[in-house]
Every structure is written in structure tokens, then in C-alpha cells.
GUVEXDO-942721 format. One record per residue: residue number from 1; residue in three letters; y, z, x of N, C-alpha, C in turn. Coordinates in nm, 3 decimals, padded with zeros to 5 digits. Example, Ala and Ser with C-alpha at 12.3 -4.5 7.8 and 13.67 -1.06 7.14 Angstrom:
REC  1  ALA  -00.569  00.780  01.319  -00.450  00.780  01.230  -00.330  00.780  01.320
REC  2  SER  -00.225  00.708  01.285  -00.106  00.714  01.367  00.003  00.787  01.290
***
This chain:
REC  1  UNK  03.195  10.017  04.081  03.268  09.927  04.167  03.417  09.945  04.139
REC  2  UNK  03.493  09.952  04.247  03.637  09.956  04.233  03.689  09.813  04.226
REC  3  UNK  03.784  09.791  04.139  03.841  09.658  04.121  03.961  09.645  04.214
REC  4  UNK  03.934  09.607  04.339  04.038  09.597  04.439  04.020  09.471  04.523
REC  5  UNK  04.106  09.452  04.620  04.103  09.331  04.702  03.974  09.319  04.782
REC  6  UNK  03.923  09.429  04.829  03.799  09.425  04.906  03.683  09.376  04.819
REC  7  UNK  03.674  09.429  04.699  03.569  09.386  04.606  03.586  09.239  04.571
REC  8  UNK  03.710  09.198  04.549  03.737  09.058  04.517  03.695  08.968  04.633
REC  9  UNK  03.727  09.009  04.755  03.690  08.931  04.873  03.538  08.920  04.886
REC  10  UNK  03.468  09.029  04.861  03.322  09.028  04.866  03.264  08.933  04.761
REC  11  UNK  03.323  08.933  04.643  03.274  08.847  04.535  03.305  08.700  04.565
REC  12  UNK  03.420  08.672  04.626  03.451  08.536  04.667  03.347  08.486  04.767
REC  13  UNK  03.314  08.571  04.863  03.213  08.535  04.963  03.076  08.514  04.899
REC  14  UNK  03.044  08.597  04.802  02.916  08.584  04.732  02.909  08.450  04.657
REC  15  UNK  03.018  08.413  04.592  03.023  08.285  04.522  03.013  08.168  04.617
REC  16  UNK  03.080  08.178  04.732  03.073  08.071  04.832  02.931  08.057  04.886
REC  17  UNK  02.865  08.170  04.908  02.726  08.168  04.956  02.634  08.104  04.853
REC  18  UNK  02.662  08.130  04.727  02.580  08.069  04.620  02.597  07.918  04.621
REC  19  UNK  02.719  07.870  04.641  02.740  07.726  04.649  02.667  07.669  04.769
REC  20  UNK  02.676  07.737  04.883  02.607  07.691  05.003  02.456  07.686  04.982
REC  21  UNK  02.405  07.775  04.897  02.263  07.776  04.864  02.228  07.679  04.754
REC  22  UNK  02.324  07.597  04.715  02.308  07.493  04.612  02.276  07.548  04.474
REC  23  UNK  02.326  07.668  04.446  02.311  07.724  04.312  02.419  07.663  04.222
REC  24  UNK  02.389  07.635  04.097  02.491  07.582  04.006  02.593  07.690  03.969
REC  25  UNK  02.708  07.647  03.926  02.814  07.744  03.894  02.776  07.836  03.779
REC  26  UNK  02.690  07.790  03.690  02.651  07.876  03.578  02.539  07.975  03.615
REC  27  UNK  02.506  07.982  03.745  02.407  08.079  03.791  02.472  08.213  03.823
REC  28  UNK  02.597  08.228  03.789  02.670  08.353  03.816  02.595  08.471  03.755
REC  29  UNK  02.569  08.574  03.835  02.495  08.689  03.783  02.579  08.786  03.700
REC  30  UNK  02.706  08.756  03.683  02.795  08.847  03.610  02.830  08.790  03.474
REC  31  UNK  02.856  08.879  03.380  02.881  08.841  03.241  03.030  08.819  03.216
REC  32  UNK  03.063  08.700  03.179  03.202  08.663  03.150  03.260  08.741  03.032
REC  33  UNK  03.176  08.777  02.940  03.220  08.846  02.819  03.190  08.995  02.820
REC  34  UNK  03.150  09.048  02.935  03.118  09.189  02.947  03.243  09.275  02.952
REC  35  UNK  03.225  09.392  03.002  03.338  09.485  03.016  03.433  09.441  03.126
REC  36  UNK  03.531  09.523  03.150  03.635  09.491  03.247  03.578  09.461  03.386
REC  37  UNK  03.483  09.543  03.430  03.423  09.524  03.562  03.344  09.393  03.569
REC  38  UNK  03.264  09.365  03.468  03.186  09.241  03.465  03.277  09.118  03.466
REC  39  UNK  03.385  09.124  03.390  03.478  09.011  03.387  03.543  08.991  03.523
REC  40  UNK  03.577  09.098  03.590  03.634  09.092  03.725  03.535  09.027  03.820
REC  41  UNK  03.410  09.073  03.815  03.306  09.018  03.901  03.284  08.871  03.872
REC  42  UNK  03.277  08.836  03.745  03.259  08.696  03.707  03.374  08.611  03.758
REC  43  UNK  03.496  08.655  03.738  03.615  08.578  03.776  03.615  08.546  03.925
REC  44  UNK  03.591  08.646  04.009  03.598  08.624  04.153  03.475  08.555  04.208
REC  45  UNK  03.359  08.573  04.150  03.240  08.501  04.193  03.259  08.353  04.166
REC  46  UNK  03.301  08.319  04.044  03.319  08.177  04.011  03.435  08.115  04.089
REC  47  UNK  03.538  08.194  04.117  03.649  08.143  04.199  03.599  08.110  04.339
REC  48  UNK  03.515  08.196  04.396  03.456  08.169  04.528  03.370  08.045  04.526
REC  49  UNK  03.290  08.029  04.421  03.205  07.911  04.409  03.291  07.785  04.402
REC  50  UNK  03.398  07.790  04.322  03.487  07.675  04.307  03.561  07.643  04.436
REC  51  UNK  03.602  07.747  04.509  03.669  07.725  04.637  03.576  07.656  04.735
REC  52  UNK  03.451  07.699  04.740  03.353  07.638  04.830  03.329  07.492  04.791
REC  53  UNK  03.325  07.465  04.663  03.305  07.327  04.617  03.424  07.240  04.658
REC  54  UNK  03.544  07.290  04.640  03.664  07.215  04.678  03.667  07.189  04.828
REC  55  UNK  03.633  07.291  04.908  03.629  07.274  05.053  03.526  07.170  05.092
REC  56  UNK  03.412  07.170  05.025  03.307  07.073  05.054  03.352  06.932  05.020
REC  57  UNK  03.419  06.917  04.907  03.464  06.784  04.866  03.574  06.730  04.958
REC  58  UNK  03.663  06.814  05.006  03.769  06.767  05.095  03.717  06.742  05.236
REC  59  UNK  03.606  06.804  05.273  03.548  06.783  05.405  03.475  06.649  05.414
REC  60  UNK  03.435  06.598  05.302  03.365  06.469  05.302  03.464  06.356  05.322
REC  61  UNK  03.426  06.254  05.398  03.516  06.140  05.414  03.529  06.061  05.283
REC  62  UNK  03.646  06.007  05.262  03.669  05.926  05.142  03.585  05.799  05.149
REC  63  UNK  03.537  05.750  05.037  03.460  05.627  05.038  03.547  05.510  05.084
REC  64  UNK  03.487  05.419  05.154  03.560  05.302  05.204  03.601  05.213  05.087
REC  65  UNK  03.718  05.159  05.096  03.768  05.069  04.991  03.699  04.935  05.002
REC  66  UNK  03.664  04.878  04.888  03.597  04.748  04.888  03.697  04.634  04.880
REC  67  UNK  03.823  04.667  04.864  03.926  04.564  04.861  03.947  04.502  04.725
REC  68  UNK  03.889  04.559  04.622  03.907  04.502  04.487  04.024  04.560  04.419
***
């Protein structure tokens, strides 16, 4: 795998798809402590997962205030 923008974009999309499939963030198939390539894959997969989570949280309406 080449460590470039295209690969990073693919990994971001893979992480977002994992979130959409309700996989937990620690289900990442890449090794955080592996070699350079594995770390790259881990970084962008988890970044995609986190981005999808943030988008999901901001898309939800805020809870109504109870006035307390």
C-alpha cells in the first residue's frame, strides 16, 4: 500500500462505514503498534470512525431543556 492521500481517503471511508455498521472503535483491523504502514492505516481508519461519530452526534437534535 502506498501511503498517500488516496489511501488515506479510502481508510477514512472504511472507518466511517464501520461506524455506520455499528462497529466499536476498537474493532479497527489495523495494528496501532505495527510498522509504518499499519500505523498509517490505523490512524486514518480511526479518524474516519471518529469523524462519522462526530457527524452523527451533531446531526441529532439537542435534548429539550427542562428549565432547571
